[in-house]
PQR file with spaces between the fields and no chain letter, atoms N, CA, C, O and H, PARSE charges and radii, in Angstrom:
ATOM       1  N    MET     1      19.142  -25.922 -164.895 -0.4000 1.5000
ATOM       2  CA   MET     1      18.142  -26.477 -165.512 -0.0000 2.0000
ATOM       3  C    MET     1      18.331  -27.709 -166.081  0.5500 1.7000
ATOM       4  O    MET     1      17.265  -28.292 -166.280 -0.5500 1.4000
ATOM       5  N    GLU     2      19.335  -28.326 -166.422 -0.4000 1.5000
ATOM       6  CA   GLU     2      19.609  -29.533 -166.717 -0.0000 2.0000
ATOM       7  C    GLU     2      18.968  -30.552 -165.224  0.5500 1.7000
ATOM       8  O    GLU     2      18.534  -31.701 -165.296 -0.5500 1.4000
ATOM       9  H    GLU     2      20.201  -27.853 -166.261  0.4000 1.0000
ATOM      10  N    VAL     3      19.043  -30.025 -164.443 -0.4000 1.5000
ATOM      11  CA   VAL     3      18.394  -30.679 -163.438 -0.0000 2.0000
ATOM      12  C    VAL     3      16.974  -30.863 -163.152  0.5500 1.7000
ATOM      13  O    VAL     3      16.441  -31.901 -162.760 -0.5500 1.4000
ATOM      14  H    VAL     3      19.395  -29.091 -164.385  0.4000 1.0000
ATOM      15  N    ALA     4      16.291  -29.464 -163.450 -0.4000 1.5000
ATOM      16  CA   ALA     4      14.885  -29.458 -163.401 -0.0000 2.0000
ATOM      17  C    ALA     4      14.154  -29.972 -164.782  0.5500 1.7000
ATOM      18  O    ALA     4      12.926  -30.047 -164.833 -0.5500 1.4000
ATOM      19  H    ALA     4      16.725  -28.621 -163.767  0.4000 1.0000
ATOM      20  N    GLY     5      15.066  -30.353 -166.002 -0.4000 1.5000
ATOM      21  CA   GLY     5      14.386  -30.437 -166.915 -0.0000 2.0000
ATOM      22  C    GLY     5      13.700  -29.543 -167.743  0.5500 1.7000
ATOM      23  O    GLY     5      13.895  -28.329 -167.806 -0.5500 1.4000
ATOM      24  H    GLY     5      16.063  -30.292 -165.961  0.4000 1.0000
ATOM      25  N    GLY     6      12.811  -30.265 -168.436 -0.4000 1.5000
ATOM      26  CA   GLY     6      12.399  -29.294 -169.397 -0.0000 2.0000
ATOM      27  C    GLY     6      11.117  -28.276 -168.811  0.5500 1.7000
ATOM      28  O    GLY     6      10.610  -27.322 -169.401 -0.5500 1.4000
ATOM      29  H    GLY     6      12.653  -31.251 -168.385  0.4000 1.0000
ATOM      30  N    ALA     7      10.789  -28.812 -167.469 -0.4000 1.5000
ATOM      31  CA   ALA     7      10.036  -27.444 -166.542 -0.0000 2.0000
ATOM      32  C    ALA     7      10.778  -26.539 -166.301  0.5500 1.7000
ATOM      33  O    ALA     7      10.058  -25.617 -165.917 -0.5500 1.4000
ATOM      34  H    ALA     7      11.201  -29.586 -166.990  0.4000 1.0000
ATOM      35  N    GLY     8      11.860  -26.216 -166.290 -0.4000 1.5000
ATOM      36  CA   GLY     8      12.781  -25.933 -166.150 -0.0000 2.0000
ATOM      37  C    GLY     8      12.632  -24.416 -166.961  0.5500 1.7000
ATOM      38  O    GLY     8      12.991  -23.340 -166.483 -0.5500 1.4000
ATOM      39  H    GLY     8      12.444  -26.965 -166.602  0.4000 1.0000
ATOM      40  N    PHE     9      12.118  -24.586 -168.075 -0.4000 1.5000
ATOM      41  CA   PHE     9      11.749  -23.304 -169.254 -0.0000 2.0000
ATOM      42  C    PHE     9      10.325  -22.639 -169.258  0.5500 1.7000
ATOM      43  O    PHE     9       9.781  -21.840 -170.021 -0.5500 1.4000
ATOM      44  H    PHE     9      11.826  -25.460 -168.463  0.4000 1.0000
ATOM      45  N    TYR    10      10.000  -23.175 -168.299 -0.4000 1.5000
ATOM      46  CA   TYR    10       8.282  -22.750 -167.831 -0.0000 2.0000
ATOM      47  C    TYR    10       8.745  -21.842 -166.943  0.5500 1.7000
ATOM      48  O    TYR    10       9.645  -22.011 -166.120 -0.5500 1.4000
ATOM      49  H    TYR    10      10.442  -23.823 -167.679  0.4000 1.0000
ATOM      50  N    ARG    11       7.749  -20.356 -167.243 -0.4000 1.5000
ATOM      51  CA   ARG    11       7.891  -19.324 -166.806 -0.0000 2.0000
ATOM      52  C    ARG    11       7.461  -18.979 -165.356  0.5500 1.7000
ATOM      53  O    ARG    11       7.732  -18.041 -164.606 -0.5500 1.4000
ATOM      54  H    ARG    11       7.018  -20.219 -167.911  0.4000 1.0000
ATOM      55  N    GLY    12       6.544  -20.300 -165.219 -0.4000 1.5000
ATOM      56  CA   GLY    12       5.912  -19.978 -163.473 -0.0000 2.0000
ATOM      57  C    GLY    12       7.035  -20.899 -162.519  0.5500 1.7000
ATOM      58  O    GLY    12       6.981  -20.658 -161.313 -0.5500 1.4000
ATOM      59  H    GLY    12       6.325  -21.062 -165.828  0.4000 1.0000
ATOM      60  N    LEU    13       8.029  -21.913 -162.961 -0.4000 1.5000
ATOM      61  CA   LEU    13       8.932  -22.074 -162.309 -0.0000 2.0000
ATOM      62  C    LEU    13       9.818  -20.972 -161.816  0.5500 1.7000
ATOM      63  O    LEU    13      10.064  -20.831 -160.618 -0.5500 1.4000
ATOM      64  H    LEU    13       8.073  -22.108 -163.941  0.4000 1.0000
ATOM      65  N    GLY    14      10.235  -20.290 -162.636 -0.4000 1.5000
ATOM      66  CA   GLY    14      11.251  -18.903 -162.049 -0.0000 2.0000
ATOM      67  C    GLY    14      13.061  -19.150 -162.773  0.5500 1.7000
ATOM      68  O    GLY    14      13.975  -18.338 -162.921 -0.5500 1.4000
ATOM      69  H    GLY    14      10.035  -20.405 -163.609  0.4000 1.0000
ATOM      70  N    LEU    15      12.981  -20.408 -163.035 -0.4000 1.5000
ATOM      71  CA   LEU    15      14.372  -20.486 -163.254 -0.0000 2.0000
ATOM      72  C    LEU    15      14.613  -20.413 -164.582  0.5500 1.7000
ATOM      73  O    LEU    15      15.765  -20.515 -165.002 -0.5500 1.4000
ATOM      74  H    LEU    15      12.239  -21.068 -162.915  0.4000 1.0000
ATOM      75  N    GLU    16      13.337  -20.191 -165.577 -0.4000 1.5000
ATOM      76  CA   GLU    16      13.786  -19.778 -166.598 -0.0000 2.0000
ATOM      77  C    GLU    16      14.326  -18.453 -166.495  0.5500 1.7000
ATOM      78  O    GLU    16      15.392  -18.254 -167.077 -0.5500 1.4000
ATOM      79  H    GLU    16      12.400  -20.109 -165.235  0.4000 1.0000
ATOM      80  N    ARG    17      13.802  -17.526 -165.876 -0.4000 1.5000
ATOM      81  CA   ARG    17      14.181  -16.030 -165.497 -0.0000 2.0000
ATOM      82  C    ARG    17      15.888  -16.163 -165.195  0.5500 1.7000
ATOM      83  O    ARG    17      16.904  -15.948 -165.855 -0.5500 1.4000
ATOM      84  H    ARG    17      12.936  -17.688 -165.403  0.4000 1.0000
ATOM      85  N    LEU    18      15.624  -16.574 -164.012 -0.4000 1.5000
ATOM      86  CA   LEU    18      17.157  -16.612 -163.471 -0.0000 2.0000
ATOM      87  C    LEU    18      18.313  -16.957 -164.303  0.5500 1.7000
ATOM      88  O    LEU    18      19.425  -16.428 -164.313 -0.5500 1.4000
ATOM      89  H    LEU    18      14.798  -16.749 -163.476  0.4000 1.0000
ATOM      90  N    PHE    19      17.735  -18.208 -165.195 -0.4000 1.5000
ATOM      91  CA   PHE    19      18.927  -18.841 -166.302 -0.0000 2.0000
ATOM      92  C    PHE    19      19.189  -17.799 -167.123  0.5500 1.7000
ATOM      93  O    PHE    19      20.371  -17.547 -167.358 -0.5500 1.4000
ATOM      94  H    PHE    19      16.832  -18.638 -165.187  0.4000 1.0000
ATOM      95  N    ARG    20      18.180  -17.018 -167.699 -0.4000 1.5000
ATOM      96  CA   ARG    20      18.384  -15.953 -168.586 -0.0000 2.0000
ATOM      97  C    ARG    20      18.963  -14.940 -168.040  0.5500 1.7000
ATOM      98  O    ARG    20      19.981  -14.622 -168.655 -0.5500 1.4000
ATOM      99  H    ARG    20      17.220  -17.223 -167.508  0.4000 1.0000
ATOM     100  N    ASP    21      18.725  -14.264 -167.089 -0.4000 1.5000
ATOM     101  CA   ASP    21      19.730  -13.219 -166.394 -0.0000 2.0000
ATOM     102  C    ASP    21      20.942  -13.435 -165.943  0.5500 1.7000
ATOM     103  O    ASP    21      21.475  -12.351 -165.706 -0.5500 1.4000
ATOM     104  H    ASP    21      17.898  -14.522 -166.589  0.4000 1.0000
ATOM     105  N    VAL    22      21.888  -14.659 -165.624 -0.4000 1.5000
ATOM     106  CA   VAL    22      22.921  -15.394 -165.706 -0.0000 2.0000
ATOM     107  C    VAL    22      23.470  -15.333 -166.938  0.5500 1.7000
ATOM     108  O    VAL    22      24.452  -14.635 -167.190 -0.5500 1.4000
ATOM     109  H    VAL    22      21.455  -15.539 -165.816  0.4000 1.0000
ATOM     110  N    GLN    23      22.766  -16.184 -167.928 -0.4000 1.5000
ATOM     111  CA   GLN    23      23.506  -15.839 -169.550 -0.0000 2.0000
ATOM     112  C    GLN    23      23.441  -14.434 -169.814  0.5500 1.7000
ATOM     113  O    GLN    23      24.564  -13.985 -170.043 -0.5500 1.4000
ATOM     114  H    GLN    23      21.967  -16.751 -167.724  0.4000 1.0000
ATOM     115  N    GLY    24      22.487  -13.539 -169.867 -0.4000 1.5000
ATOM     116  CA   GLY    24      22.824  -11.978 -169.802 -0.0000 2.0000
ATOM     117  C    GLY    24      23.852  -11.321 -169.329  0.5500 1.7000
ATOM     118  O    GLY    24      24.282  -10.410 -170.036 -0.5500 1.4000
ATOM     119  H    GLY    24      21.575  -13.904 -169.681  0.4000 1.0000
ATOM     120  N    ALA    25      24.563  -11.611 -167.942 -0.4000 1.5000
ATOM     121  CA   ALA    25      25.679  -11.134 -167.585 -0.0000 2.0000
ATOM     122  C    ALA    25      27.094  -11.162 -167.903  0.5500 1.7000
ATOM     123  O    ALA    25      28.038  -10.455 -167.549 -0.5500 1.4000
ATOM     124  H    ALA    25      24.214  -12.351 -167.367  0.4000 1.0000
ATOM     125  N    ARG    26      26.960  -12.411 -168.848 -0.4000 1.5000
ATOM     126  CA   ARG    26      27.985  -12.648 -169.876 -0.0000 2.0000
ATOM     127  C    ARG    26      28.582  -10.936 -170.819  0.5500 1.7000
ATOM     128  O    ARG    26      29.694  -10.447 -171.019 -0.5500 1.4000
ATOM     129  H    ARG    26      26.193  -12.986 -169.135  0.4000 1.0000
ATOM     130  N    TYR    27      27.488  -10.606 -171.090 -0.4000 1.5000
ATOM     131  CA   TYR    27      27.454  -10.060 -171.971 -0.0000 2.0000
ATOM     132  C    TYR    27      26.958   -8.205 -171.825  0.5500 1.7000
ATOM     133  O    TYR    27      27.194   -7.275 -172.596 -0.5500 1.4000
ATOM     134  H    TYR    27      26.585  -11.004 -170.927  0.4000 1.0000
ATOM     135  N    HIS    28      26.300   -8.232 -170.666 -0.4000 1.5000
ATOM     136  CA   HIS    28      26.232   -7.015 -170.025 -0.0000 2.0000
ATOM     137  C    HIS    28      26.552   -6.850 -168.526  0.5500 1.7000
ATOM     138  O    HIS    28      26.144   -7.535 -167.588 -0.5500 1.4000
ATOM     139  H    HIS    28      26.108   -8.987 -170.039  0.4000 1.0000
ATOM     140  N    HIS    29      27.418   -5.729 -168.514 -0.4000 1.5000
ATOM     141  CA   HIS    29      28.002   -5.734 -167.539 -0.0000 2.0000
ATOM     142  C    HIS    29      27.340   -4.689 -166.498  0.5500 1.7000
ATOM     143  O    HIS    29      27.082   -3.577 -166.957 -0.5500 1.4000
ATOM     144  H    HIS    29      27.750   -5.172 -169.275  0.4000 1.0000
ATOM     145  N    VAL    30      27.036   -4.943 -165.117 -0.4000 1.5000
ATOM     146  CA   VAL    30      26.899   -3.955 -164.029 -0.0000 2.0000
ATOM     147  C    VAL    30      27.457   -2.682 -164.146  0.5500 1.7000
ATOM     148  O    VAL    30      28.661   -2.523 -164.345 -0.5500 1.4000
ATOM     149  H    VAL    30      27.245   -5.847 -164.744  0.4000 1.0000
ATOM     150  N    ARG    31      26.528   -1.614 -164.018 -0.4000 1.5000
ATOM     151  CA   ARG    31      26.847   -0.025 -164.288 -0.0000 2.0000
ATOM     152  C    ARG    31      27.876    0.089 -163.156  0.5500 1.7000
ATOM     153  O    ARG    31      27.778   -0.604 -162.144 -0.5500 1.4000
ATOM     154  H    ARG    31      25.549   -1.743 -163.856  0.4000 1.0000
ATOM     155  N    GLU    32      28.718    0.842 -163.317 -0.4000 1.5000
ATOM     156  CA   GLU    32      29.696    1.303 -161.984 -0.0000 2.0000
ATOM     157  C    GLU    32      29.281    1.814 -160.775  0.5500 1.7000
ATOM     158  O    GLU    32      29.903    1.708 -159.718 -0.5500 1.4000
ATOM     159  H    GLU    32      28.798    1.405 -164.140  0.4000 1.0000
ATOM     160  N    PRO    33      28.177    2.396 -160.943 -0.5600 1.5000
ATOM     161  CA   PRO    33      27.842    3.037 -159.392  0.2800 2.0000
ATOM     162  C    PRO    33      27.087    1.347 -158.706  0.5500 1.7000
ATOM     163  O    PRO    33      27.361    0.901 -157.592 -0.5500 1.4000
ATOM     164  N    ALA    34      26.272    0.769 -159.572 -0.4000 1.5000
ATOM     165  CA   ALA    34      25.499   -0.207 -158.764 -0.0000 2.0000
ATOM     166  C    ALA    34      26.602   -1.499 -158.566  0.5500 1.7000
ATOM     167  O    ALA    34      26.397   -2.525 -157.918 -0.5500 1.4000
ATOM     168  H    ALA    34      26.050    1.132 -160.477  0.4000 1.0000
ATOM     169  N    GLN    35      27.933   -1.101 -159.389 -0.4000 1.5000
ATOM     170  CA   GLN    35      28.770   -2.613 -158.787 -0.0000 2.0000
ATOM     171  C    GLN    35      29.377   -2.193 -157.778  0.5500 1.7000
ATOM     172  O    GLN    35      29.716   -3.040 -156.951 -0.5500 1.4000
ATOM     173  H    GLN    35      28.100   -0.268 -159.916  0.4000 1.0000
ATOM     174  N    VAL    36      29.738   -0.616 -157.503 -0.4000 1.5000
ATOM     175  CA   VAL    36      30.556   -0.283 -156.159 -0.0000 2.0000
ATOM     176  C    VAL    36      29.509   -0.099 -155.413  0.5500 1.7000
ATOM     177  O    VAL    36      30.175    0.151 -154.408 -0.5500 1.4000
ATOM     178  H    VAL    36      29.463    0.071 -158.175  0.4000 1.0000
ATOM     179  N    LEU    37      28.654   -0.028 -155.119 -0.4000 1.5000
ATOM     180  CA   LEU    37      27.371   -0.319 -154.245 -0.0000 2.0000
ATOM     181  C    LEU    37      27.610   -1.904 -154.021  0.5500 1.7000
ATOM     182  O    LEU    37      28.217   -2.374 -153.059 -0.5500 1.4000
ATOM     183  H    LEU    37      28.113   -0.231 -155.935  0.4000 1.0000
ATOM     184  N    TYR    38      27.195   -2.435 -154.773 -0.4000 1.5000
ATOM     185  CA   TYR    38      27.489   -4.553 -154.407 -0.0000 2.0000
ATOM     186  C    TYR    38      28.754   -4.584 -153.920  0.5500 1.7000
ATOM     187  O    TYR    38      28.806   -5.343 -152.953 -0.5500 1.4000
ATOM     188  H    TYR    38      26.701   -2.053 -155.555  0.4000 1.0000
ATOM     189  N    ALA    39      29.621   -4.165 -154.136 -0.4000 1.5000
ATOM     190  CA   ALA    39      31.055   -4.586 -153.303 -0.0000 2.0000
ATOM     191  C    ALA    39      31.469   -3.981 -152.368  0.5500 1.7000
ATOM     192  O    ALA    39      32.442   -4.265 -151.669 -0.5500 1.4000
ATOM     193  H    ALA    39      29.578   -3.548 -154.922  0.4000 1.0000
ATOM     194  N    GLY    40      30.818   -3.170 -152.289 -0.4000 1.5000
ATOM     195  CA   GLY    40      31.114   -2.427 -150.445 -0.0000 2.0000
ATOM     196  C    GLY    40      30.003   -2.614 -149.759  0.5500 1.7000
ATOM     197  O    GLY    40      30.127   -2.141 -148.629 -0.5500 1.4000
ATOM     198  H    GLY    40      30.028   -2.939 -152.857  0.4000 1.0000
ATOM     199  N    ARG    41      28.777   -3.185 -149.978 -0.4000 1.5000
ATOM     200  CA   ARG    41      28.127   -4.285 -149.240 -0.0000 2.0000
ATOM     201  C    ARG    41      28.186   -5.280 -149.112  0.5500 1.7000
ATOM     202  O    ARG    41      27.482   -5.765 -148.226 -0.5500 1.4000
ATOM     203  H    ARG    41      28.676   -3.569 -150.896  0.4000 1.0000
ATOM     204  N    LEU    42      29.116   -6.232 -149.970 -0.4000 1.5000
ATOM     205  CA   LEU    42      29.509   -7.391 -150.004 -0.0000 2.0000
ATOM     206  C    LEU    42      31.117   -7.329 -148.974  0.5500 1.7000
ATOM     207  O    LEU    42      31.507   -8.218 -148.217 -0.5500 1.4000
ATOM     208  H    LEU    42      29.688   -5.839 -150.690  0.4000 1.0000
ATOM     209  N    ALA    43      31.522   -6.548 -149.144 -0.4000 1.5000
ATOM     210  CA   ALA    43      32.833   -6.312 -148.251 -0.0000 2.0000
ATOM     211  C    ALA    43      32.382   -6.224 -146.972  0.5500 1.7000
ATOM     212  O    ALA    43      32.674   -7.082 -146.139 -0.5500 1.4000
ATOM     213  H    ALA    43      31.205   -5.826 -149.759  0.4000 1.0000
ATOM     214  N    LEU    44      31.644   -5.203 -146.704 -0.4000 1.5000
ATOM     215  CA   LEU    44      30.376   -4.954 -144.879 -0.0000 2.0000
ATOM     216  C    LEU    44      29.934   -5.912 -144.465  0.5500 1.7000
ATOM     217  O    LEU    44      29.404   -5.810 -143.358 -0.5500 1.4000
ATOM     218  H    LEU    44      31.406   -4.506 -147.380  0.4000 1.0000
ATOM     219  N    GLY    45      29.937   -7.246 -145.119 -0.4000 1.5000
ATOM     220  CA   GLY    45      28.637   -8.349 -144.398 -0.0000 2.0000
ATOM     221  C    GLY    45      27.111   -7.816 -144.574  0.5500 1.7000
ATOM     222  O    GLY    45      26.088   -8.273 -144.063 -0.5500 1.4000
ATOM     223  H    GLY    45      30.368   -7.329 -146.017  0.4000 1.0000
ATOM     224  N    LEU    46      27.271   -6.699 -145.461 -0.4000 1.5000
ATOM     225  CA   LEU    46      25.628   -6.386 -145.544 -0.0000 2.0000
ATOM     226  C    LEU    46      24.826   -7.380 -146.463  0.5500 1.7000
ATOM     227  O    LEU    46      25.417   -8.274 -147.069 -0.5500 1.4000
ATOM     228  H    LEU    46      28.101   -6.327 -145.876  0.4000 1.0000
ATOM     229  N    ASP    47      23.396   -7.194 -146.555 -0.4000 1.5000
ATOM     230  CA   ASP    47      22.625   -8.257 -147.593 -0.0000 2.0000
ATOM     231  C    ASP    47      22.817   -7.209 -148.605  0.5500 1.7000
ATOM     232  O    ASP    47      22.694   -6.004 -148.383 -0.5500 1.4000
ATOM     233  H    ASP    47      22.916   -6.468 -146.062  0.4000 1.0000
ATOM     234  N    VAL    48      23.200   -7.868 -149.995 -0.4000 1.5000
ATOM     235  CA   VAL    48      23.640   -7.154 -151.344 -0.0000 2.0000
ATOM     236  C    VAL    48      22.197   -6.976 -151.916  0.5500 1.7000
ATOM     237  O    VAL    48      21.950   -6.403 -152.977 -0.5500 1.4000
ATOM     238  H    VAL    48      23.300   -8.846 -150.176  0.4000 1.0000
ATOM     239  N    ASN    49      21.221   -7.572 -151.031 -0.4000 1.5000
ATOM     240  CA   ASN    49      19.957   -7.198 -152.048 -0.0000 2.0000
ATOM     241  C    ASN    49      19.309   -6.380 -151.642  0.5500 1.7000
ATOM     242  O    ASN    49      18.148   -6.318 -152.047 -0.5500 1.4000
ATOM     243  H    ASN    49      21.422   -8.037 -150.169  0.4000 1.0000
ATOM     244  N    GLY    50      19.842   -5.331 -150.585 -0.4000 1.5000
ATOM     245  CA   GLY    50      18.954   -4.416 -150.057 -0.0000 2.0000
ATOM     246  C    GLY    50      19.226   -2.955 -150.613  0.5500 1.7000
ATOM     247  O    GLY    50      18.524   -2.013 -150.245 -0.5500 1.4000
ATOM     248  H    GLY    50      20.785   -5.381 -150.256  0.4000 1.0000
């Protein structure tokens, strides 16, 4: 956000949503089944977005 400056806060750029998601991760943990799936895919070297 600091690099993009004020433009980072515009929804059209997409950084606003990513920044909000990262900030929310501090307080809203991932549910256990999703976390297990993510950790397993990461450990196996698979695409974690799939």
